[in-house]
C-alpha positions as CSV (number, residue, x, y, z in Angstrom):
1,X,-61.8,90.7,-21.6
2,X,-64.2,93.8,-20.7
3,X,-66.9,93.4,-18.0
4,X,-70.5,93.2,-19.9
5,X,-72.4,96.3,-18.9
6,X,-75.1,95.1,-16.3
7,X,-78.4,96.6,-17.3
8,X,-77.7,95.2,-21.0
9,X,-76.6,91.9,-20.0
10,X,-79.4,89.5,-18.6
11,X,-76.9,87.4,-17.2
12,X,-76.3,89.7,-14.2
13,X,-80.0,89.4,-13.4
14,X,-79.7,85.6,-13.4
15,X,-76.5,85.4,-11.5
16,X,-78.0,87.6,-8.7
17,X,-80.9,85.1,-8.8
18,X,-78.7,82.2,-8.7
19,X,-77.0,83.5,-5.6
20,X,-80.3,84.1,-4.0
21,X,-81.3,80.7,-4.7
22,X,-77.8,79.4,-3.2
23,X,-78.4,81.5,-0.3
24,X,-81.6,79.4,0.3
25,X,-79.5,76.2,0.0
26,X,-77.0,77.4,2.4
27,X,-79.8,78.3,4.8
28,X,-81.4,75.2,4.5
29,X,-77.9,73.3,5.2
30,X,-77.0,75.3,8.2
31,X,-80.3,74.7,9.8
32,X,-79.2,70.8,9.6
33,X,-76.6,72.1,12.3
34,X,-79.1,74.2,14.2
35,X,-78.1,77.6,13.0
36,X,-79.8,80.4,11.1
37,X,-78.1,82.0,8.1
38,X,-77.6,85.1,9.8
39,X,-75.9,83.3,12.7
40,X,-73.8,81.3,10.3
41,X,-72.6,84.5,8.6
42,X,-71.6,86.1,12.3
43,X,-69.5,83.3,12.9
44,X,-68.0,83.1,9.7
45,X,-66.8,86.8,10.1
46,X,-65.5,86.1,13.5
47,X,-63.9,82.6,12.8
48,X,-60.1,83.4,13.2
49,X,-60.3,87.1,14.3
50,X,-62.1,88.9,16.8
51,X,-64.0,91.5,15.8
52,X,-65.6,94.7,17.2
53,X,-69.5,94.2,17.0
54,X,-69.8,97.5,15.2
55,X,-67.6,96.1,12.6
56,X,-69.4,92.8,12.1
57,X,-72.7,94.7,11.7
58,X,-71.3,97.0,8.9
59,X,-69.8,93.8,7.2
60,X,-73.1,92.2,7.2
61,X,-74.9,95.1,6.3
62,X,-77.2,94.9,9.2
63,X,-78.3,97.5,12.1
64,X,-76.4,97.2,15.5
65,X,-80.0,96.1,17.1
66,X,-80.2,93.4,14.4
67,X,-76.8,92.3,15.1
68,X,-77.5,91.8,18.8
69,X,-80.4,89.8,18.7
70,X,-78.4,87.3,16.4
71,X,-75.6,87.5,18.8
72,X,-77.3,87.3,22.0
73,X,-78.8,83.7,20.4
74,X,-75.0,82.7,19.6
75,X,-73.9,84.0,23.0
76,X,-76.7,82.0,24.8
77,X,-75.5,78.7,23.1
78,X,-71.8,79.4,23.9
79,X,-70.8,79.9,20.4
80,X,-69.4,83.5,20.4
81,X,-68.6,85.4,23.4
82,X,-68.5,89.2,24.0
83,X,-65.2,90.9,25.3
84,X,-64.3,94.3,26.0
85,X,-62.1,95.7,23.3
86,X,-58.6,96.0,25.0
87,X,-58.0,99.3,23.0
88,X,-61.1,100.7,23.9
89,X,-63.3,99.5,26.8
90,X,-66.4,101.0,25.5
91,X,-66.5,98.7,22.4
92,X,-67.8,95.2,22.3
93,X,-65.5,92.5,20.6
94,X,-67.0,89.4,19.5
95,X,-65.0,86.1,19.7
96,X,-65.7,82.8,18.6
97,X,-65.5,79.9,21.1
98,X,-64.4,76.2,20.3
99,X,-68.0,75.3,20.2
100,X,-68.4,78.1,17.7
101,X,-65.5,77.0,15.7
102,X,-66.7,73.3,15.6
103,X,-70.3,74.4,14.5
104,X,-69.0,76.6,11.7
105,X,-67.0,73.4,10.4
106,X,-70.1,71.2,10.8
107,X,-72.0,73.7,8.8
108,X,-69.5,74.4,6.3
109,X,-69.5,70.7,5.7
110,X,-73.4,70.9,5.3
111,X,-73.0,73.7,2.9
112,X,-70.3,71.8,0.8
113,X,-72.6,68.4,0.7
114,X,-75.6,70.4,-0.6
115,X,-73.3,72.3,-3.1
116,X,-71.6,69.1,-4.2
117,X,-75.1,67.8,-5.0
118,X,-76.1,70.5,-7.0
119,X,-72.7,70.5,-9.0
120,X,-73.0,66.9,-9.5
121,X,-75.8,67.5,-12.0
122,X,-73.6,69.6,-14.3
123,X,-70.8,66.9,-14.8
124,X,-67.2,66.9,-13.9
125,X,-66.0,69.7,-16.3
126,X,-68.9,72.1,-15.9
127,X,-69.0,71.6,-11.9
128,X,-65.3,72.5,-11.9
129,X,-66.0,75.5,-13.9
130,X,-68.7,76.4,-11.7
131,X,-66.3,76.2,-8.7
132,X,-63.6,78.2,-10.5
133,X,-66.1,81.1,-10.8
134,X,-67.2,80.6,-7.2
135,X,-63.5,80.9,-6.3
136,X,-63.1,84.1,-8.3
137,X,-66.2,85.7,-7.1
138,X,-65.1,84.9,-3.6
139,X,-61.9,86.7,-4.4
140,X,-63.5,89.8,-5.7
141,X,-65.6,89.9,-2.6
142,X,-62.7,89.5,-0.4
143,X,-60.8,92.6,-2.2
144,X,-63.8,94.5,-1.8
145,X,-64.3,94.0,1.8
146,X,-60.6,94.9,2.1
147,X,-60.9,98.0,0.1
148,X,-64.2,99.1,2.0
149,X,-63.5,97.8,5.6
150,X,-59.9,96.9,5.7
151,X,-58.5,93.5,6.9
152,X,-59.7,90.0,6.4
153,X,-63.1,89.3,5.5
């Protein structure tokens, strides 16, 4: 099956808009556990692997100064810590704390709860198909990130 040509297929625009709307749902959900969407994204990228701050900024598509302000808030709440890179002491590595890991778990649960409520409107078969589609999109994103940034997302 070939991929439709994006300019000719309005489903791509619809999908982009749906992604933006889902991002709003996620933002509202993570706010319930006292996180912004930007903070949640940083925590997700450092959960399970310490990463240089410059790499996190690239992965998130933000400037280093934007990342610094987000990380300042996370460090101030002991959700992330800045460490010196053992390979290059000039670089800063971001590491999630136990409190940060717990907060991500709570945020994941809040997002899952919101998405579950939305998907319930579709009925079991269509909800399952929507989740399958999201799994495939996530797989494609992981491949893209590995190709462009190396390693795990």
